[in-house]
N, C-alpha and C positions, 0 to 999 in steps of 0.2 A: 614138535621139531626134538630131536635128540643131539645134541651138539659136543662134539667131541674137542679137547684142543691138544693141537700136533705142536713141541717144542723140537728143534731140529740141534744135537750138539756137536762142535766137534771142538776139542782141546779148551773148553768153556765150564766146566761141570760146576764152578761157584754162582757162576751167574743163573745156569740154570735151574741151581738150586734155589737162590734167592726168588727168582719169578715163580716158581713151585710153591714155596711158601706162600707166596702172596695169594695164590689164586686156587689153590688145594680145596680150600673149602665153600668155593662158589656153587651155587646150587644150579644156576645155570648148565654148567658143565657135567654130563655124562661120565667122560672118562678124561683122563690126561694121558697122552701117548707121549715118550719120550724116545726119541732117537737119537742113537751115537753114532755117529759119521765113520766109524771105525777111527776112534783119537788115537793117537800116539803119546796121549800120557794117561793118567790114572783115571779118566773120564769115567770110565765103566763102572769100576769100583764105587765112587762115590755117587754114581746114579743108583746102582742098585740100593744104596742105601736110603734111597727115595721110597721104595716098592712098597706099595699098599695098595687094598681091594682096588682102590679109583686109579689106580696110575699103572698103566702100561710100559714094560723096558724093552725097545727093539735095538739091535744093534745090526748096523747095518757091515756085509760081508768087504766090501771096501769102500771109502771115501769116493763117490762120482760126482759129489758136488752138491752142491742148493738143491738145485732140482732133484734129483736121484733121492737124496734121503728124505725131504719132504714127501716126495710120491710115495713110500716105503711107508711113511706114516699115516697120510691120509688113505692110502688104499686100505691098512689094516682097519682103521677106525672105520671106513664105509663099507668092506664086507665082512670084519669080524666081528666090530662092536656094532653096527647096523646104524652109525651116524647118518643123519639125514643132512648135516650140516657141519663142517669142520673150520675152526678158529687155527690160521697159520700164525705163530708166533716166533718172531725171535728172541732169543734168552734174552738180549736188552732191551725188553722196552717193559711199560707198567701200564695199567688199566684195570678199570672198577668192573663188577659186575654189572652195573648199570648200563656200561658202554657195551658188553655184549649182548644185554637185554634188547639195547636200542637199534644193533645191528640184526639182531633176528628178527625185531618188526618190522624190518625192510624187505626181509625173504617172507614175511607171513602176509604182507598188502601186497608183492608184488612178485606174482612168479615168474616172470621173466626175468630176474635179478640174477646173475650167476656170480657176482662178485660185488663184496662192500665192504667197506674201510671207513674207520672215525678220522678225524681231525690227526692228525699229529704234530705233536709239542716237542721241539727238540732242541737242546739246550746250545746248539751251535747254530742253526738256520730261527732260533724262536719259533712264534707258531706259525704255522704253514699251511695252505691247502695243498695236500699232497693228493690232487687228483691232477693227470696231466692230457695234454694232445698225444695221440699218434700221430708222428710226422713221417713224410716221405724221404726220399734219400737226402734232398738237402736239408731239409728240417732237422734231420736225425745227425749230421754231421754238426749244423750250428747247436744245436744242443749239446755236444760233448766238449767244444773249446770252449776254457774258462771265460775266454775275452768275448767271445762272439755268443754263447748262451746271454750274456749281459748285455751286449750291446742289441741283443734282437729280441729280449724278454719279451717286448710289447707282440710280438708277431705269434712268438712260439708258445706262451702262457695264455691260460684263460683269462682274462680281465678281472679286473674286481667286483665289477656290476655283476659276472656270471654266477655270481655265489651270494650276492647281497639280497637282504632279506627273503634267504629260503631255507630251509629244514634239508634239504637233500637235494644234489644234484646229481645226474647223469654224465660222466665222464667218460674219455677213453681209457684211461687206465689209471689205478690208482698202487701208491707204495706199499710194496711187500712186505715189510717189518712184522705188520700185523693187519690181517684183512680174515673176513669169514668167505666161505665159498659155499656153494650147493653142492655137496658131496658125490651126488648121482651126475650131476653137469659136467664135473671138474674131471671125472673117471673118462666119461663122455666123451669131453673134448681131447682127451691125450694127457691132462695133467701139464706138469713141467716140462718142457725138453730136455732132456736126459743127455743131450751133446753138448750143453751149456754148461760149465762148471759152476761159473758165478757172472752176477750182473745180467741184466736186459731177463730177468723171469719175469716180469711185470708185463713187458711187452710182447713177450709170448703169449702167456696167458690170457691177457686181452685178447690179441688175433684170433686164439683160439676159439675163446668164448664169444667173440662177435662171429665167426662163420657160423656158430649154432643158432647164432641171433639170443644169445643171453648179454645183459647188458651190464656193466659195472658203473657201481654207485658211490658217491661221497656222503657220508653223513654228517652232516654240520652241526648237529647238535650234540655233539658227542666227540672227547679226547683221546688221545694215549698220549704216552711218554715214550719216546726215542732216543736212548744214547748213541748219537748217529755213529754208525760202522764201528760201535765197540768192539762186538764180536768179528767181523771181517779183519780190522786191525789187527788182534791179536792172532789169528791165522796166518795171516798175508802183513808180515809186518813193513815192508819198504813200501814207499808210495808210488813209485815207478813200476814195481812189479804188478802192484793190485792196476795200475792205469794199462799195463799190456793184458791184463786177465780182460779188464775191459773192453779194449779195444778187440782182443779176439772174439768175444761174446759178439759185441756192436757187428763185427765185420758177417759172423753166422746169421744174425737175426737179419742184416740186409740182404744175405743172399739167400736166406730161403724162407723170407717171410714178408721183403719187398723185391725180392727178384730181379738182383740189381745185375747187370751185365760187366763184362771184363773192363771196361773204360772205367766205369764207375766203381768197380775195387782197387784198381791203380789208383785214382783218386782220395780215395777214402785212406788204403794206406800214406798216402803223401800228407794227408788233412790229420791221422794221426801223429805221425813224425812230430807235424809241426807244435801238436799239442804237446808233446813230450819234451819239446825244446823250449815252450813254455813255460813247463813246471819246472824245469831246472834251471831257467832263467829267474823265475820266481825266487825259487828256493835261496839262490845264489844271492839276489838282492836283498831276501830277508836275513841271510847269515850275518852280511855284511851291515846291515841296519844295526842288528841287535850287538855285533862286535863293536861299533863305534861307539853305541849307545852305554856299553859297558866299558869302555875307554874313559868316556867323558866324566862316566861320575865316581870311577876311581881316579881321574886325575883331581876331581873334585874335591875327593875325600882328602889327596894328600896336599892339596892345598891348606885343608880345615889343620 
C-alpha cells in the first residue's frame, strides 16, 4: 500500500502548519498533499514555507468548496503520486501513526471496503461513534432539527449494542473530518460532488461508494481528535449562514440522491425555516440567561 495524506486549506494556514508538523515524519505516509482552496489571506505564502521533498503544494484556481478542493488533492495523489490509498484530513484534527496503520489494515483485510474511519473524540461532543445511518426523506429531515434529532435519536442512530464488543463495524457513512479511502475506488465513483460547496459530503460519498458495492467501516480500536468545526467556523463565521449552507446542501442531496418530488421539496423548505426559527429562539434565550446571570452577579458584588 502507498498512502498519501491530503489536507485542504482555506484561510487557515496556522492550523494546517500544526497538523503538518505533527504528521510529516510518519513513516506510513508516502507523501503529504496540501491544497490551498484559493485563500484570500496569506495562506499560500505560509504553506510554501512547508515545502519539502515529501510535501506537494497545490493551489486551486478558485474556491469551489470542500469537495472540489479535496478532489483536486486526491486526484493528484492517485494519478501523479501513484497512491493506492488516501487519508483525507481536516486541518483541525489530530491523530497518531498507529491510527493510520490501523485503518490500512482494514483495507488490507477487506478489499470490498471503500472508506474507513477511526472513532472521533471531540471536545464538544466528547467521545462518540461517528458512524451513522443514511436515511430517506423523513429521516433526513429529523436528523437536521435540533429538537427532532434528540427526540428521535433512538430511531435515527445505531444503538449502543451495535458497537458493543466489536473491533470494527460496517456503517452507512462515517464522519468526513478524517478518513481513509481506496484511491482508485474514490475516483471511479466520482469522488465528492462538486456541486455541493460544504456539508453532506459524507452522505454523497457513502451513496456513490454503495452503488459500486464498496463498504464504509468504522474502526473502533483507534481514535482521533477533532476540534469540532473549527476550520469551518473561521471560514463561515455566522451560525445562521452556516445553517443556510447546510440547508442548500441537504436539499441538493435530497433532490439528486434521494430523488424527492416537488411536494417533498416544499415540505423540506418549510422544515428548514422552522429550524432557523429554533436557532434564533435558542440564541435569544441563551443571551437573556447570560444577561440575567451577569446582572445578578453584579448586584451581589454591589451589595458586598
